[in-house]
C-alpha positions as CSV (number, residue, x, y, z in Angstrom):
1,M,-76.6,-11.2,82.6
2,F,-74.6,-10.7,85.8
3,G,-77.7,-11.2,87.9
4,Q,-78.4,-14.4,86.0
5,I,-74.8,-15.6,86.5
6,S,-75.1,-14.8,90.2
7,A,-78.3,-16.7,90.6
8,M,-76.8,-19.6,88.6
9,N,-73.8,-19.6,90.9
10,Q,-76.1,-19.9,93.9
11,G,-77.7,-22.9,92.4
12,A,-80.9,-21.2,91.3
13,V,-80.6,-22.7,87.8
14,S,-81.2,-26.4,87.8
15,R,-78.2,-28.5,86.7
16,N,-80.0,-30.8,84.3
17,S,-78.2,-34.1,84.0
18,E,-78.7,-34.4,80.2
19,L,-75.3,-33.5,78.6
20,L,-75.5,-30.8,76.0
21,A,-73.6,-31.6,72.8
22,I,-70.9,-29.2,71.6
23,S,-69.3,-29.6,68.2
24,D,-65.6,-30.0,67.8
25,A,-65.4,-26.6,66.1
26,A,-67.3,-24.9,68.9
27,R,-65.2,-26.7,71.5
28,E,-62.0,-25.6,69.8
29,A,-63.3,-22.0,69.7
30,F,-64.2,-22.3,73.4
31,Y,-60.7,-23.3,74.5
32,E,-59.2,-20.5,72.5
33,L,-61.2,-18.1,74.7
34,V,-60.8,-20.0,77.9
35,E,-57.3,-21.4,78.3
36,P,-57.5,-24.4,80.6
37,S,-54.2,-23.5,82.4
38,V,-55.6,-20.1,83.2
39,A,-59.0,-21.5,84.2
40,A,-57.3,-23.6,86.8
41,T,-56.1,-20.5,88.6
42,L,-59.5,-18.8,88.8
43,S,-62.1,-19.1,91.5
44,K,-65.3,-20.8,90.6
45,P,-67.4,-17.6,90.3
46,A,-64.7,-16.0,88.2
47,L,-64.5,-19.1,86.0
48,I,-68.3,-19.1,85.5
49,L,-68.1,-15.5,84.4
50,R,-65.3,-16.3,81.9
51,V,-67.1,-19.4,80.6
52,T,-70.4,-17.6,80.2
53,S,-68.8,-14.8,78.3
54,A,-67.0,-17.2,76.0
55,L,-70.2,-19.2,75.3
56,N,-72.2,-16.1,74.5
57,D,-69.4,-15.1,72.1
58,I,-69.5,-18.5,70.4
59,A,-73.3,-18.5,70.4
60,G,-73.2,-15.1,68.7
61,R,-71.3,-16.7,65.9
62,K,-74.1,-19.2,65.5
63,M,-71.9,-22.1,66.5
64,L,-74.1,-23.2,69.4
65,P,-77.8,-24.1,68.8
66,Y,-79.0,-23.3,72.3
67,N,-81.1,-20.6,74.1
68,S,-80.0,-18.6,77.1
69,S,-81.1,-21.1,79.7
70,E,-79.4,-23.9,77.8
71,I,-76.2,-21.8,77.6
72,D,-76.4,-21.5,81.4
73,R,-76.6,-25.2,81.7
74,L,-73.8,-25.8,79.3
75,C,-71.7,-23.3,81.3
76,L,-72.1,-25.3,84.5
77,Q,-71.4,-28.6,82.7
78,L,-68.1,-27.1,81.2
79,V,-67.1,-25.7,84.6
80,D,-67.7,-29.1,86.2
81,E,-65.5,-30.6,83.4
82,M,-62.7,-28.1,84.0
83,I,-62.5,-28.0,87.8
84,G,-64.9,-30.6,89.0
85,I,-65.6,-34.2,88.2
86,G,-67.8,-33.9,85.2
87,P,-71.5,-35.0,85.0
88,I,-71.4,-36.4,88.6
89,Q,-70.3,-33.1,90.2
90,P,-73.9,-32.1,90.9
91,L,-74.3,-35.4,92.8
92,L,-71.2,-34.7,94.8
93,D,-72.7,-31.3,95.7
94,D,-76.0,-32.8,96.7
95,P,-76.0,-33.2,100.6
96,S,-78.6,-35.9,100.5
97,V,-76.3,-38.2,98.4
98,S,-73.9,-40.4,100.5
99,D,-72.6,-42.7,97.7
100,I,-72.2,-42.3,93.9
101,L,-71.8,-45.4,91.9
102,V,-70.9,-45.1,88.2
103,N,-71.3,-48.4,86.3
104,G,-70.2,-47.2,82.9
105,A,-71.3,-44.3,80.7
106,S,-75.1,-44.6,80.9
107,T,-75.7,-46.1,84.4
108,V,-75.2,-44.0,87.5
109,Y,-76.7,-44.9,90.9
110,V,-76.7,-42.9,94.2
111,E,-77.5,-43.8,97.7
112,R,-79.9,-41.4,99.6
113,Y,-80.9,-42.1,103.2
114,G,-79.7,-45.7,102.9
115,K,-81.5,-46.5,99.7
116,L,-80.0,-47.0,96.2
117,E,-81.7,-45.3,93.3
118,L,-80.9,-44.9,89.6
119,T,-80.2,-41.4,88.3
120,D,-80.6,-39.9,84.8
121,V,-77.0,-38.8,84.9
122,T,-75.0,-39.9,81.9
123,F,-71.5,-39.5,80.4
124,R,-70.9,-38.9,76.7
125,D,-69.2,-42.3,76.2
126,Q,-66.9,-44.8,77.9
127,Q,-63.8,-42.7,77.2
128,H,-65.5,-39.8,79.0
129,V,-65.9,-41.9,82.2
130,L,-62.2,-43.0,82.0
131,N,-61.1,-39.3,81.5
132,V,-63.0,-38.3,84.7
133,A,-61.5,-41.3,86.6
134,Q,-58.0,-40.3,85.4
135,R,-58.5,-36.7,86.5
136,I,-59.6,-37.9,90.0
137,V,-56.6,-40.2,90.5
138,N,-54.0,-38.0,88.9
139,A,-54.9,-35.3,91.5
140,V,-53.4,-37.6,94.2
141,G,-50.4,-38.7,92.2
142,R,-51.8,-42.0,91.0
143,R,-52.9,-43.3,87.6
144,V,-55.5,-45.6,86.1
145,D,-54.9,-47.4,82.8
146,E,-54.7,-51.0,81.4
147,S,-51.5,-51.6,83.4
148,T,-53.0,-50.2,86.7
149,P,-56.7,-50.8,86.4
150,M,-57.6,-50.6,90.1
151,V,-57.0,-47.5,92.2
152,D,-58.1,-46.0,95.5
153,A,-58.0,-42.2,95.7
154,R,-59.4,-39.3,97.6
155,L,-61.1,-36.1,96.5
156,A,-60.2,-32.7,97.8
157,D,-63.1,-32.8,100.3
158,G,-61.9,-36.1,101.7
159,S,-64.5,-38.3,99.9
160,R,-63.1,-41.8,99.1
161,V,-63.0,-43.0,95.5
162,N,-62.4,-46.4,94.0
163,V,-61.8,-46.8,90.3
164,I,-61.7,-50.1,88.4
165,A,-61.2,-49.9,84.6
166,P,-61.0,-52.3,81.7
167,P,-59.8,-55.0,81.1
168,L,-60.9,-55.9,84.7
169,A,-64.2,-54.0,84.3
170,L,-65.8,-55.7,81.4
171,H,-68.5,-53.1,80.7
172,G,-66.5,-50.0,81.1
173,T,-64.8,-48.0,83.8
174,C,-66.6,-48.0,87.2
175,I,-66.2,-45.2,89.8
176,S,-67.4,-45.7,93.4
177,I,-67.4,-42.6,95.6
178,R,-68.1,-42.7,99.3
179,K,-68.8,-39.0,100.1
180,F,-67.1,-37.3,103.0
181,P,-69.9,-35.9,105.3
182,A,-70.2,-32.1,105.3
183,S,-70.8,-32.1,109.1
184,K,-69.2,-34.5,111.6
185,L,-71.8,-36.6,113.3
186,L,-72.0,-36.8,117.1
187,L,-73.3,-39.7,119.2
188,S,-76.2,-37.4,120.0
189,T,-77.0,-37.3,116.3
190,L,-77.1,-41.1,116.2
191,V,-79.5,-41.1,119.1
192,N,-81.8,-38.6,117.3
193,S,-81.8,-40.8,114.1
194,G,-82.7,-43.9,116.1
195,S,-79.3,-45.6,115.4
196,V,-78.7,-46.0,119.2
197,S,-80.5,-45.5,122.4
198,A,-79.5,-42.6,124.7
199,G,-78.1,-45.1,127.2
200,M,-76.0,-46.8,124.6
201,A,-74.6,-43.5,123.4
202,Q,-73.7,-42.4,126.9
203,F,-72.1,-45.8,127.6
204,L,-69.9,-45.6,124.4
205,A,-68.9,-42.0,125.3
206,L,-67.8,-43.1,128.8
207,A,-66.1,-46.3,127.4
208,T,-64.0,-44.1,125.1
209,Q,-63.1,-41.7,127.9
210,C,-62.2,-44.6,130.2
211,R,-59.8,-45.9,127.5
212,F,-61.7,-49.2,126.8
213,N,-60.2,-50.9,123.7
214,I,-63.1,-51.1,121.2
215,L,-63.5,-53.2,118.1
216,V,-66.2,-51.9,115.7
217,S,-67.7,-54.5,113.5
218,G,-70.1,-54.3,110.6
219,G,-70.8,-54.8,106.9
220,T,-69.9,-52.5,104.0
221,G,-71.7,-49.1,104.4
222,S,-72.9,-49.9,107.9
223,G,-71.4,-46.7,109.4
224,K,-68.2,-48.0,111.0
225,T,-66.1,-44.9,110.1
226,T,-68.9,-42.6,111.1
227,L,-69.0,-44.2,114.5
228,L,-65.2,-44.0,114.9
229,N,-65.5,-40.3,114.2
230,A,-68.3,-39.9,116.7
231,L,-66.3,-41.8,119.4
232,S,-63.2,-39.8,118.8
233,K,-65.0,-36.6,120.1
234,H,-64.7,-38.2,123.6
235,I,-61.0,-38.5,123.6
236,S,-59.2,-35.9,125.7
237,D,-57.4,-33.0,123.9
238,D,-54.2,-33.7,125.8
239,E,-53.7,-37.2,124.3
240,R,-51.5,-37.9,121.2
241,I,-53.7,-39.8,118.7
242,L,-52.5,-41.6,115.6
243,T,-54.9,-42.7,112.9
244,I,-54.0,-45.2,110.3
245,E,-56.1,-45.8,107.1
246,D,-55.9,-47.1,103.6
247,A,-57.8,-44.1,102.4
248,A,-58.1,-41.3,105.0
249,E,-61.7,-40.7,106.1
250,L,-61.3,-40.0,109.8
251,S,-61.4,-36.4,110.8
252,L,-60.5,-35.5,114.4
253,D,-60.7,-32.2,116.2
254,Q,-58.0,-32.8,118.8
255,P,-54.8,-30.7,118.5
256,H,-52.4,-33.6,118.9
257,W,-53.7,-35.7,116.0
258,V,-51.4,-37.4,113.5
259,A,-53.0,-38.9,110.4
260,L,-51.2,-41.7,108.5
261,E,-52.2,-43.2,105.2
262,T,-50.9,-46.2,103.2
263,R,-49.2,-45.9,99.8
264,N,-49.6,-48.2,96.8
265,E,-46.6,-49.4,95.0
266,S,-45.5,-47.4,92.0
267,S,-45.8,-48.6,88.4
268,E,-42.2,-49.9,88.8
269,G,-43.4,-52.0,91.7
270,R,-41.6,-50.0,94.4
271,G,-42.6,-47.7,97.3
272,E,-45.5,-49.6,98.8
273,V,-46.3,-48.8,102.4
274,T,-48.7,-51.2,104.1
275,V,-51.0,-50.8,107.1
276,R,-48.8,-53.1,109.0
277,A,-45.7,-51.0,108.3
278,L,-47.6,-47.9,109.5
279,V,-48.8,-49.7,112.7
280,K,-45.2,-50.7,113.5
281,N,-44.0,-47.2,112.8
282,A,-46.8,-45.7,114.9
283,L,-45.5,-47.5,118.0
284,R,-42.3,-45.6,117.7
285,M,-44.1,-42.3,117.6
286,R,-45.1,-42.3,121.3
287,P,-48.9,-42.5,120.7
288,D,-51.4,-42.4,123.6
289,R,-54.1,-43.9,121.3
290,I,-54.1,-45.6,117.9
291,I,-57.1,-45.6,115.7
292,L,-57.0,-48.2,112.9
293,G,-59.5,-47.5,110.2
294,E,-59.9,-51.1,109.2
295,V,-58.1,-54.3,110.2
296,R,-57.7,-56.5,107.1
297,G,-54.7,-58.7,107.6
298,S,-51.5,-59.3,109.5
299,E,-51.5,-55.8,111.0
300,A,-54.1,-57.2,113.5
301,F,-51.2,-58.8,115.4
302,D,-49.3,-55.6,115.8
303,M,-52.5,-53.7,116.7
304,L,-53.3,-56.2,119.5
305,Q,-49.7,-56.1,120.7
306,A,-50.1,-52.3,121.0
307,M,-53.4,-52.7,123.0
308,N,-51.6,-55.1,125.3
309,T,-48.6,-52.9,125.9
310,G,-49.9,-49.7,127.2
311,H,-51.8,-48.2,124.3
312,D,-55.3,-48.8,125.8
313,G,-58.2,-46.8,124.5
314,S,-57.4,-47.8,121.0
315,L,-60.1,-48.2,118.3
316,C,-60.3,-50.3,115.2
317,T,-62.9,-51.7,112.7
318,L,-63.3,-54.8,110.6
319,H,-65.9,-56.3,108.3
320,A,-68.1,-58.9,110.0
321,N,-71.8,-59.7,110.2
322,N,-72.0,-60.3,114.0
323,P,-69.7,-60.1,117.1
324,E,-68.8,-63.8,116.9
325,D,-67.8,-63.6,113.3
326,A,-65.8,-60.5,114.1
327,L,-63.7,-62.4,116.7
328,L,-63.3,-65.4,114.3
329,R,-62.0,-63.1,111.6
330,L,-59.7,-61.3,114.0
331,S,-58.3,-64.7,115.1
332,N,-57.6,-65.7,111.5
333,M,-55.9,-62.4,110.9
334,L,-53.7,-62.8,114.0
335,Q,-52.5,-66.1,112.6
336,M,-51.5,-64.3,109.4
337,G,-49.3,-62.0,111.5
338,A,-47.8,-64.7,113.8
339,E,-47.9,-68.1,112.2
340,K,-46.0,-69.9,115.0
341,I,-48.3,-68.8,117.8
342,S,-50.9,-71.4,119.0
343,E,-54.6,-70.7,118.8
344,N,-54.8,-70.7,122.7
345,I,-52.3,-67.9,122.9
346,I,-54.2,-66.0,120.1
347,R,-57.4,-66.3,122.0
348,S,-55.7,-65.1,125.2
349,Q,-54.3,-62.1,123.2
350,I,-57.8,-61.1,122.1
351,V,-59.3,-61.5,125.5
352,S,-56.6,-59.4,127.2
353,A,-56.6,-56.7,124.5
354,I,-60.2,-56.0,123.6
355,D,-62.9,-54.9,126.0
356,L,-65.9,-54.2,123.7
357,V,-67.2,-55.3,120.3
358,V,-69.7,-52.9,118.8
359,Q,-71.8,-54.4,116.0
360,L,-73.3,-52.2,113.3
361,E,-75.9,-53.1,110.7
362,R,-77.5,-51.3,107.8
363,M,-81.1,-52.6,107.8
364,R,-83.8,-53.0,105.2
365,D,-85.3,-49.6,106.0
366,G,-82.0,-47.9,105.1
367,K,-81.2,-47.0,108.7
368,R,-77.8,-47.9,110.2
369,R,-78.2,-49.2,113.8
370,I,-75.9,-50.5,116.5
371,T,-77.4,-53.9,117.0
372,A,-75.1,-55.1,119.9
373,I,-72.5,-53.9,122.3
374,S,-70.8,-57.0,123.7
375,E,-68.2,-57.5,126.4
376,I,-65.4,-60.0,126.1
377,V,-65.3,-61.8,129.4
378,G,-62.9,-64.8,129.0
379,I,-62.3,-68.1,127.4
380,E,-64.6,-71.1,127.7
381,G,-63.2,-74.3,126.3
382,E,-61.9,-73.3,122.9
383,Q,-64.2,-70.4,122.4
384,I,-63.9,-66.7,123.4
385,K,-66.9,-65.9,125.7
386,M,-68.9,-62.7,125.1
387,R,-72.0,-61.4,126.7
388,P,-74.2,-58.5,125.6
389,I,-74.3,-55.2,127.4
390,F,-76.8,-53.7,124.9
391,K,-78.8,-55.4,122.2
392,F,-81.3,-54.3,119.5
393,T,-84.3,-56.7,119.2
394,L,-86.5,-56.7,116.1
395,T,-90.1,-56.6,117.1
396,Q,-91.8,-56.1,113.8
397,A,-90.9,-55.8,110.1
398,R,-93.5,-54.5,107.6
399,G,-92.1,-54.2,104.1
400,T,-89.1,-51.8,104.5
401,Q,-90.3,-50.6,107.9
402,I,-88.3,-51.9,110.9
403,D,-89.5,-51.7,114.5
404,G,-87.5,-52.8,117.5
405,N,-86.2,-51.8,120.9
406,F,-82.9,-51.6,122.7
407,S,-82.3,-53.6,125.8
408,S,-79.5,-53.4,128.4
409,F,-77.9,-56.0,130.5
410,A,-75.3,-56.2,133.3
411,V,-71.6,-55.3,132.9
412,S,-68.7,-57.2,134.5
413,E,-66.9,-56.1,137.6
414,S,-63.6,-55.8,135.6
415,L,-65.1,-53.1,133.3
416,I,-66.6,-51.4,136.4
417,E,-63.2,-51.5,138.0
418,K,-61.5,-50.1,134.8
419,A,-64.1,-47.2,134.8
420,A,-63.4,-46.6,138.5
421,H,-59.8,-45.5,137.7
422,F,-61.4,-42.6,135.8
423,G,-64.1,-41.9,138.4
424,Q,-66.9,-43.1,135.9
425,H,-68.0,-46.4,137.4
426,L,-71.3,-45.0,138.7
427,A,-72.0,-43.3,135.4
428,I,-71.3,-46.5,133.5
429,Q,-73.8,-48.4,135.8
430,A,-76.4,-45.6,135.3
431,C,-76.3,-46.2,131.6
432,L,-77.6,-49.7,132.1
433,N,-80.7,-48.7,134.2
434,P,-83.8,-49.7,132.2
435,S,-86.0,-47.0,133.8
436,E,-83.4,-44.4,132.9
437,L,-83.2,-45.6,129.3
438,E,-87.0,-45.2,129.1
439,R,-86.8,-41.7,130.4
440,E,-84.0,-40.7,128.0
441,G,-85.9,-42.2,125.0
442,S,-89.2,-40.5,125.8
């Protein structure tokens, strides 16, 4: 039995997604043998031993109609209920799964390698889904019920969770989990996956080192946070970095990193701390760089003020489908934060603050690519003028297969001059050499 338990703990026994029924009498007997408060103090291997022993005891009393392999499965399901997140725990443990989407008790989707697929995972009923959702949000001091039906939370491993429950979710509680990657991706990893060319990756690494202000733009799930994490590897260890997020996802290695996270208001309507409040406070904390997980509203004004007043090298993201839309959205957000400032001044703020706009896209083949790295070069009429430094061009699309190539263009003298202060101007120019790009990509 102990060899069987050990193999099961190592994942040798398949975690079948079909939930095994357990009668009320058997469940009551089980919790007499495995007290939940005691179970919470045990390690997972010790808990598996305790649960297996209890189930064998109950099966011996003929209260469970299962064979030994089904008892093993039931053991894992009960352990997941007690210290995990129920039926979707195996999906959370699966390294190939990046997103878990629960649409009620009987419909669970996952994303693998950029593609959505329906699983055979189910919950017992709608109440079971709500119970799992409540366990998740309670762990971070929040709650989900009819009075608070929308909640953002975070799992112990850093994965981001959104819960929306009835009456807002008409067909039952929905749980959306964006998994925290087990390993931190590097720019070189993105090159190997075909998301960027070698020249683009080197350019972005140098741009980060040279304290260019970078705006990362893209749709939902396009890889914006992943890119921020990869760029952060190229920030010096002697800089003080502040990250600001709604739900913390960034994970930096630098020793002088301070992570800040917003707080929702309490059930009494008090205690809310917004992104804008955190940006304002961050400016009083003597940061060398500020990394803003996502710009959504009036905090954009304070972020650009910071970029324009000595906090260069800052990074932020926003949702937009192309670089032009990104600047339009940013302009609208700036007006939210400073209603009395004219559009001309807002455009001037953007041009003086931001050096690069990096556009990401998740394409039909499931691959996330950087489709453009653009430089902001000035104002032309009533428009902010940009020009591409790198661009992905689609050459052929066959079904879900995408073929294309990365092209490079010239960079302005002002960016070359900024890189020269860090002794990297020649290296920046070398990234743009087409023949070098071909050698690096071969």
